[in-house]
N, C-alpha and C positions, 0 to 999 in steps of 0.2 A: 478375948474379943476385943481388947483394945488395936491388935496387929490389924485386922479386918476395918477398923475406923484411920488407919494408919494407910493402910491398900486403898481405902475409896477415895481420898483426899489428894494419892497422889495419882489414882486416874485421873478423876477430877479435873485437875489441875494440869495435869499433859493436854486430857480432852479440852478443854480452852483454848491453850494454846495452838492446837492443832487447827485450831477456824481460821478461816479467812476475816481479815477484820473490818465489817462495810462498813465506810464511811457514810456522810452523812451531808459537808460540808465539803461545795466543789474548790472552795479558796485552799480546804484545808489539803484538798485529794491531786490540784494540780502542784503544791507548794511537796509534798512528798511522792509522788511523781516524776519531778523534775528531782529531787535528789538522788533518789533510789534507783533512776532510770529507769520505769515500768511506766506502759500503757493503761489508761487506764477506761476500766472497763464499767461503761456508766447504764445503771437498767433501770428504766422505767416500767415499775409494775403497779397494782391498785392488786395488795397483798392480803385483802379480804373480802375482794367482791371479785377477782379476774382469775376466771376457774384454767387459762394458760400460763399465768403467774406463776399459780398455787402450784401447777405441775413442775415449771422447770425449777422451782424451789425447790418441790422432792426431789423431784429425778437430776440434778444435776447439780445446784448451787449449795444444797445439804449433805452433800456426798461426801464420804471420807477422799475421795480420790480429786475431785473437782479442789477443794479447802486446804489439804497438801499440796496443790500445786498451786494452787493460785496465790496462796500466802508467800511465795518468793516469785510470781511472776507478773502480777497483777497487783493495783492498785483497786481496790473494789470501792463503788459506790454507787450507793441506791437513794432516786427517788421517790419517793414511796406515794399513794395517793388511795389511801384508805377511803370506806364513807362507811362503816360504821363506826358512830359517837362511840364506844370504848377505845376506839384506834390515832381517836384526833390527835393530829399532829402541831405542834407551836405554832403563833402564829408568823410566826419567822419561820421556822422550816416550810410552811408551807410557799409562803411566798419565794423561798430559795426556789422551790419545786419548779415552785408554777414559770421562773424565769429562768431555769434549765427546760423545760419545755417547752417556752413561746424561742430559744435558741432553738435544741436538739429534736423537740418532738413534735412541731406543730402544726401533723395529723393527728396525732391523739390516738398514738400506736401503743396496744398493752397486750403481752409483756413486748416493749424495746429496748436492744441490745446495741449498746454504743463501742465504740472500742473510738479511746480517743488517745492524741498524745501526750508526752507531759504540759504542753500551749492548751489543751483543749480540742486543737483539731480533729477532726473524724478522721477516722483512718477506715473506718468498718462500724455496717451494721447487718443483724439480724434478728430474731421473736421467738418464740418457741419452737422446736424442732423437736420431735422424738425419738432420739440418740442418746448413745454412752455418752457418760462425761468426756472420755480421751475422746469420744466425734468434736464434742462443744470446744473444747480443749484446741484441739484442729485448727475450726470455725475459728474462734476467736485469735487462734497467735498466727494467722493466714491476713491478717490487716495490719499485723506490725514490722 
C-alpha cells in the first residue's frame, strides 16, 4: 500500500510540472518573455459561458501535446471574463483584463488568441479552430 501512495505522489508531481503555466499578470508575462526570449500567447476567454472557449480549452490547451510544447516555447497569458458569480475574479484582475481587452480585443471576440512579442506587440491572431494541437501549434509558431 505504501508503494501505491508513493507512486501516486510521483505521478501527480510529474503531471503538475508537465503543463503550461497560465499567467494572469501582463507585466510579469512580458518580463518572463523577455528573460526567456519567448513569445506571449494571450488568450481572451469566457471560461464559464463561451462554448468555443470551452472547446478550445478542451481540444487544445488541455491536451498533453500542447502543454508539453507550450511550456518550452510560449509564455501563456490568460485574460478571462467569467460570468458566473462563483467564478468572479478579483477587482484588480478584472481591471487588468479590461485594460488588456481595450488594448488588444476592442471588438470583444471570444475566444481570441494573440501572439505577442516580449514588448507586447501583436505578431498574429486567431480564434477557435477545429484542428489538432499539432496544427494549432503550427499556426501560433507561424506568427513569430
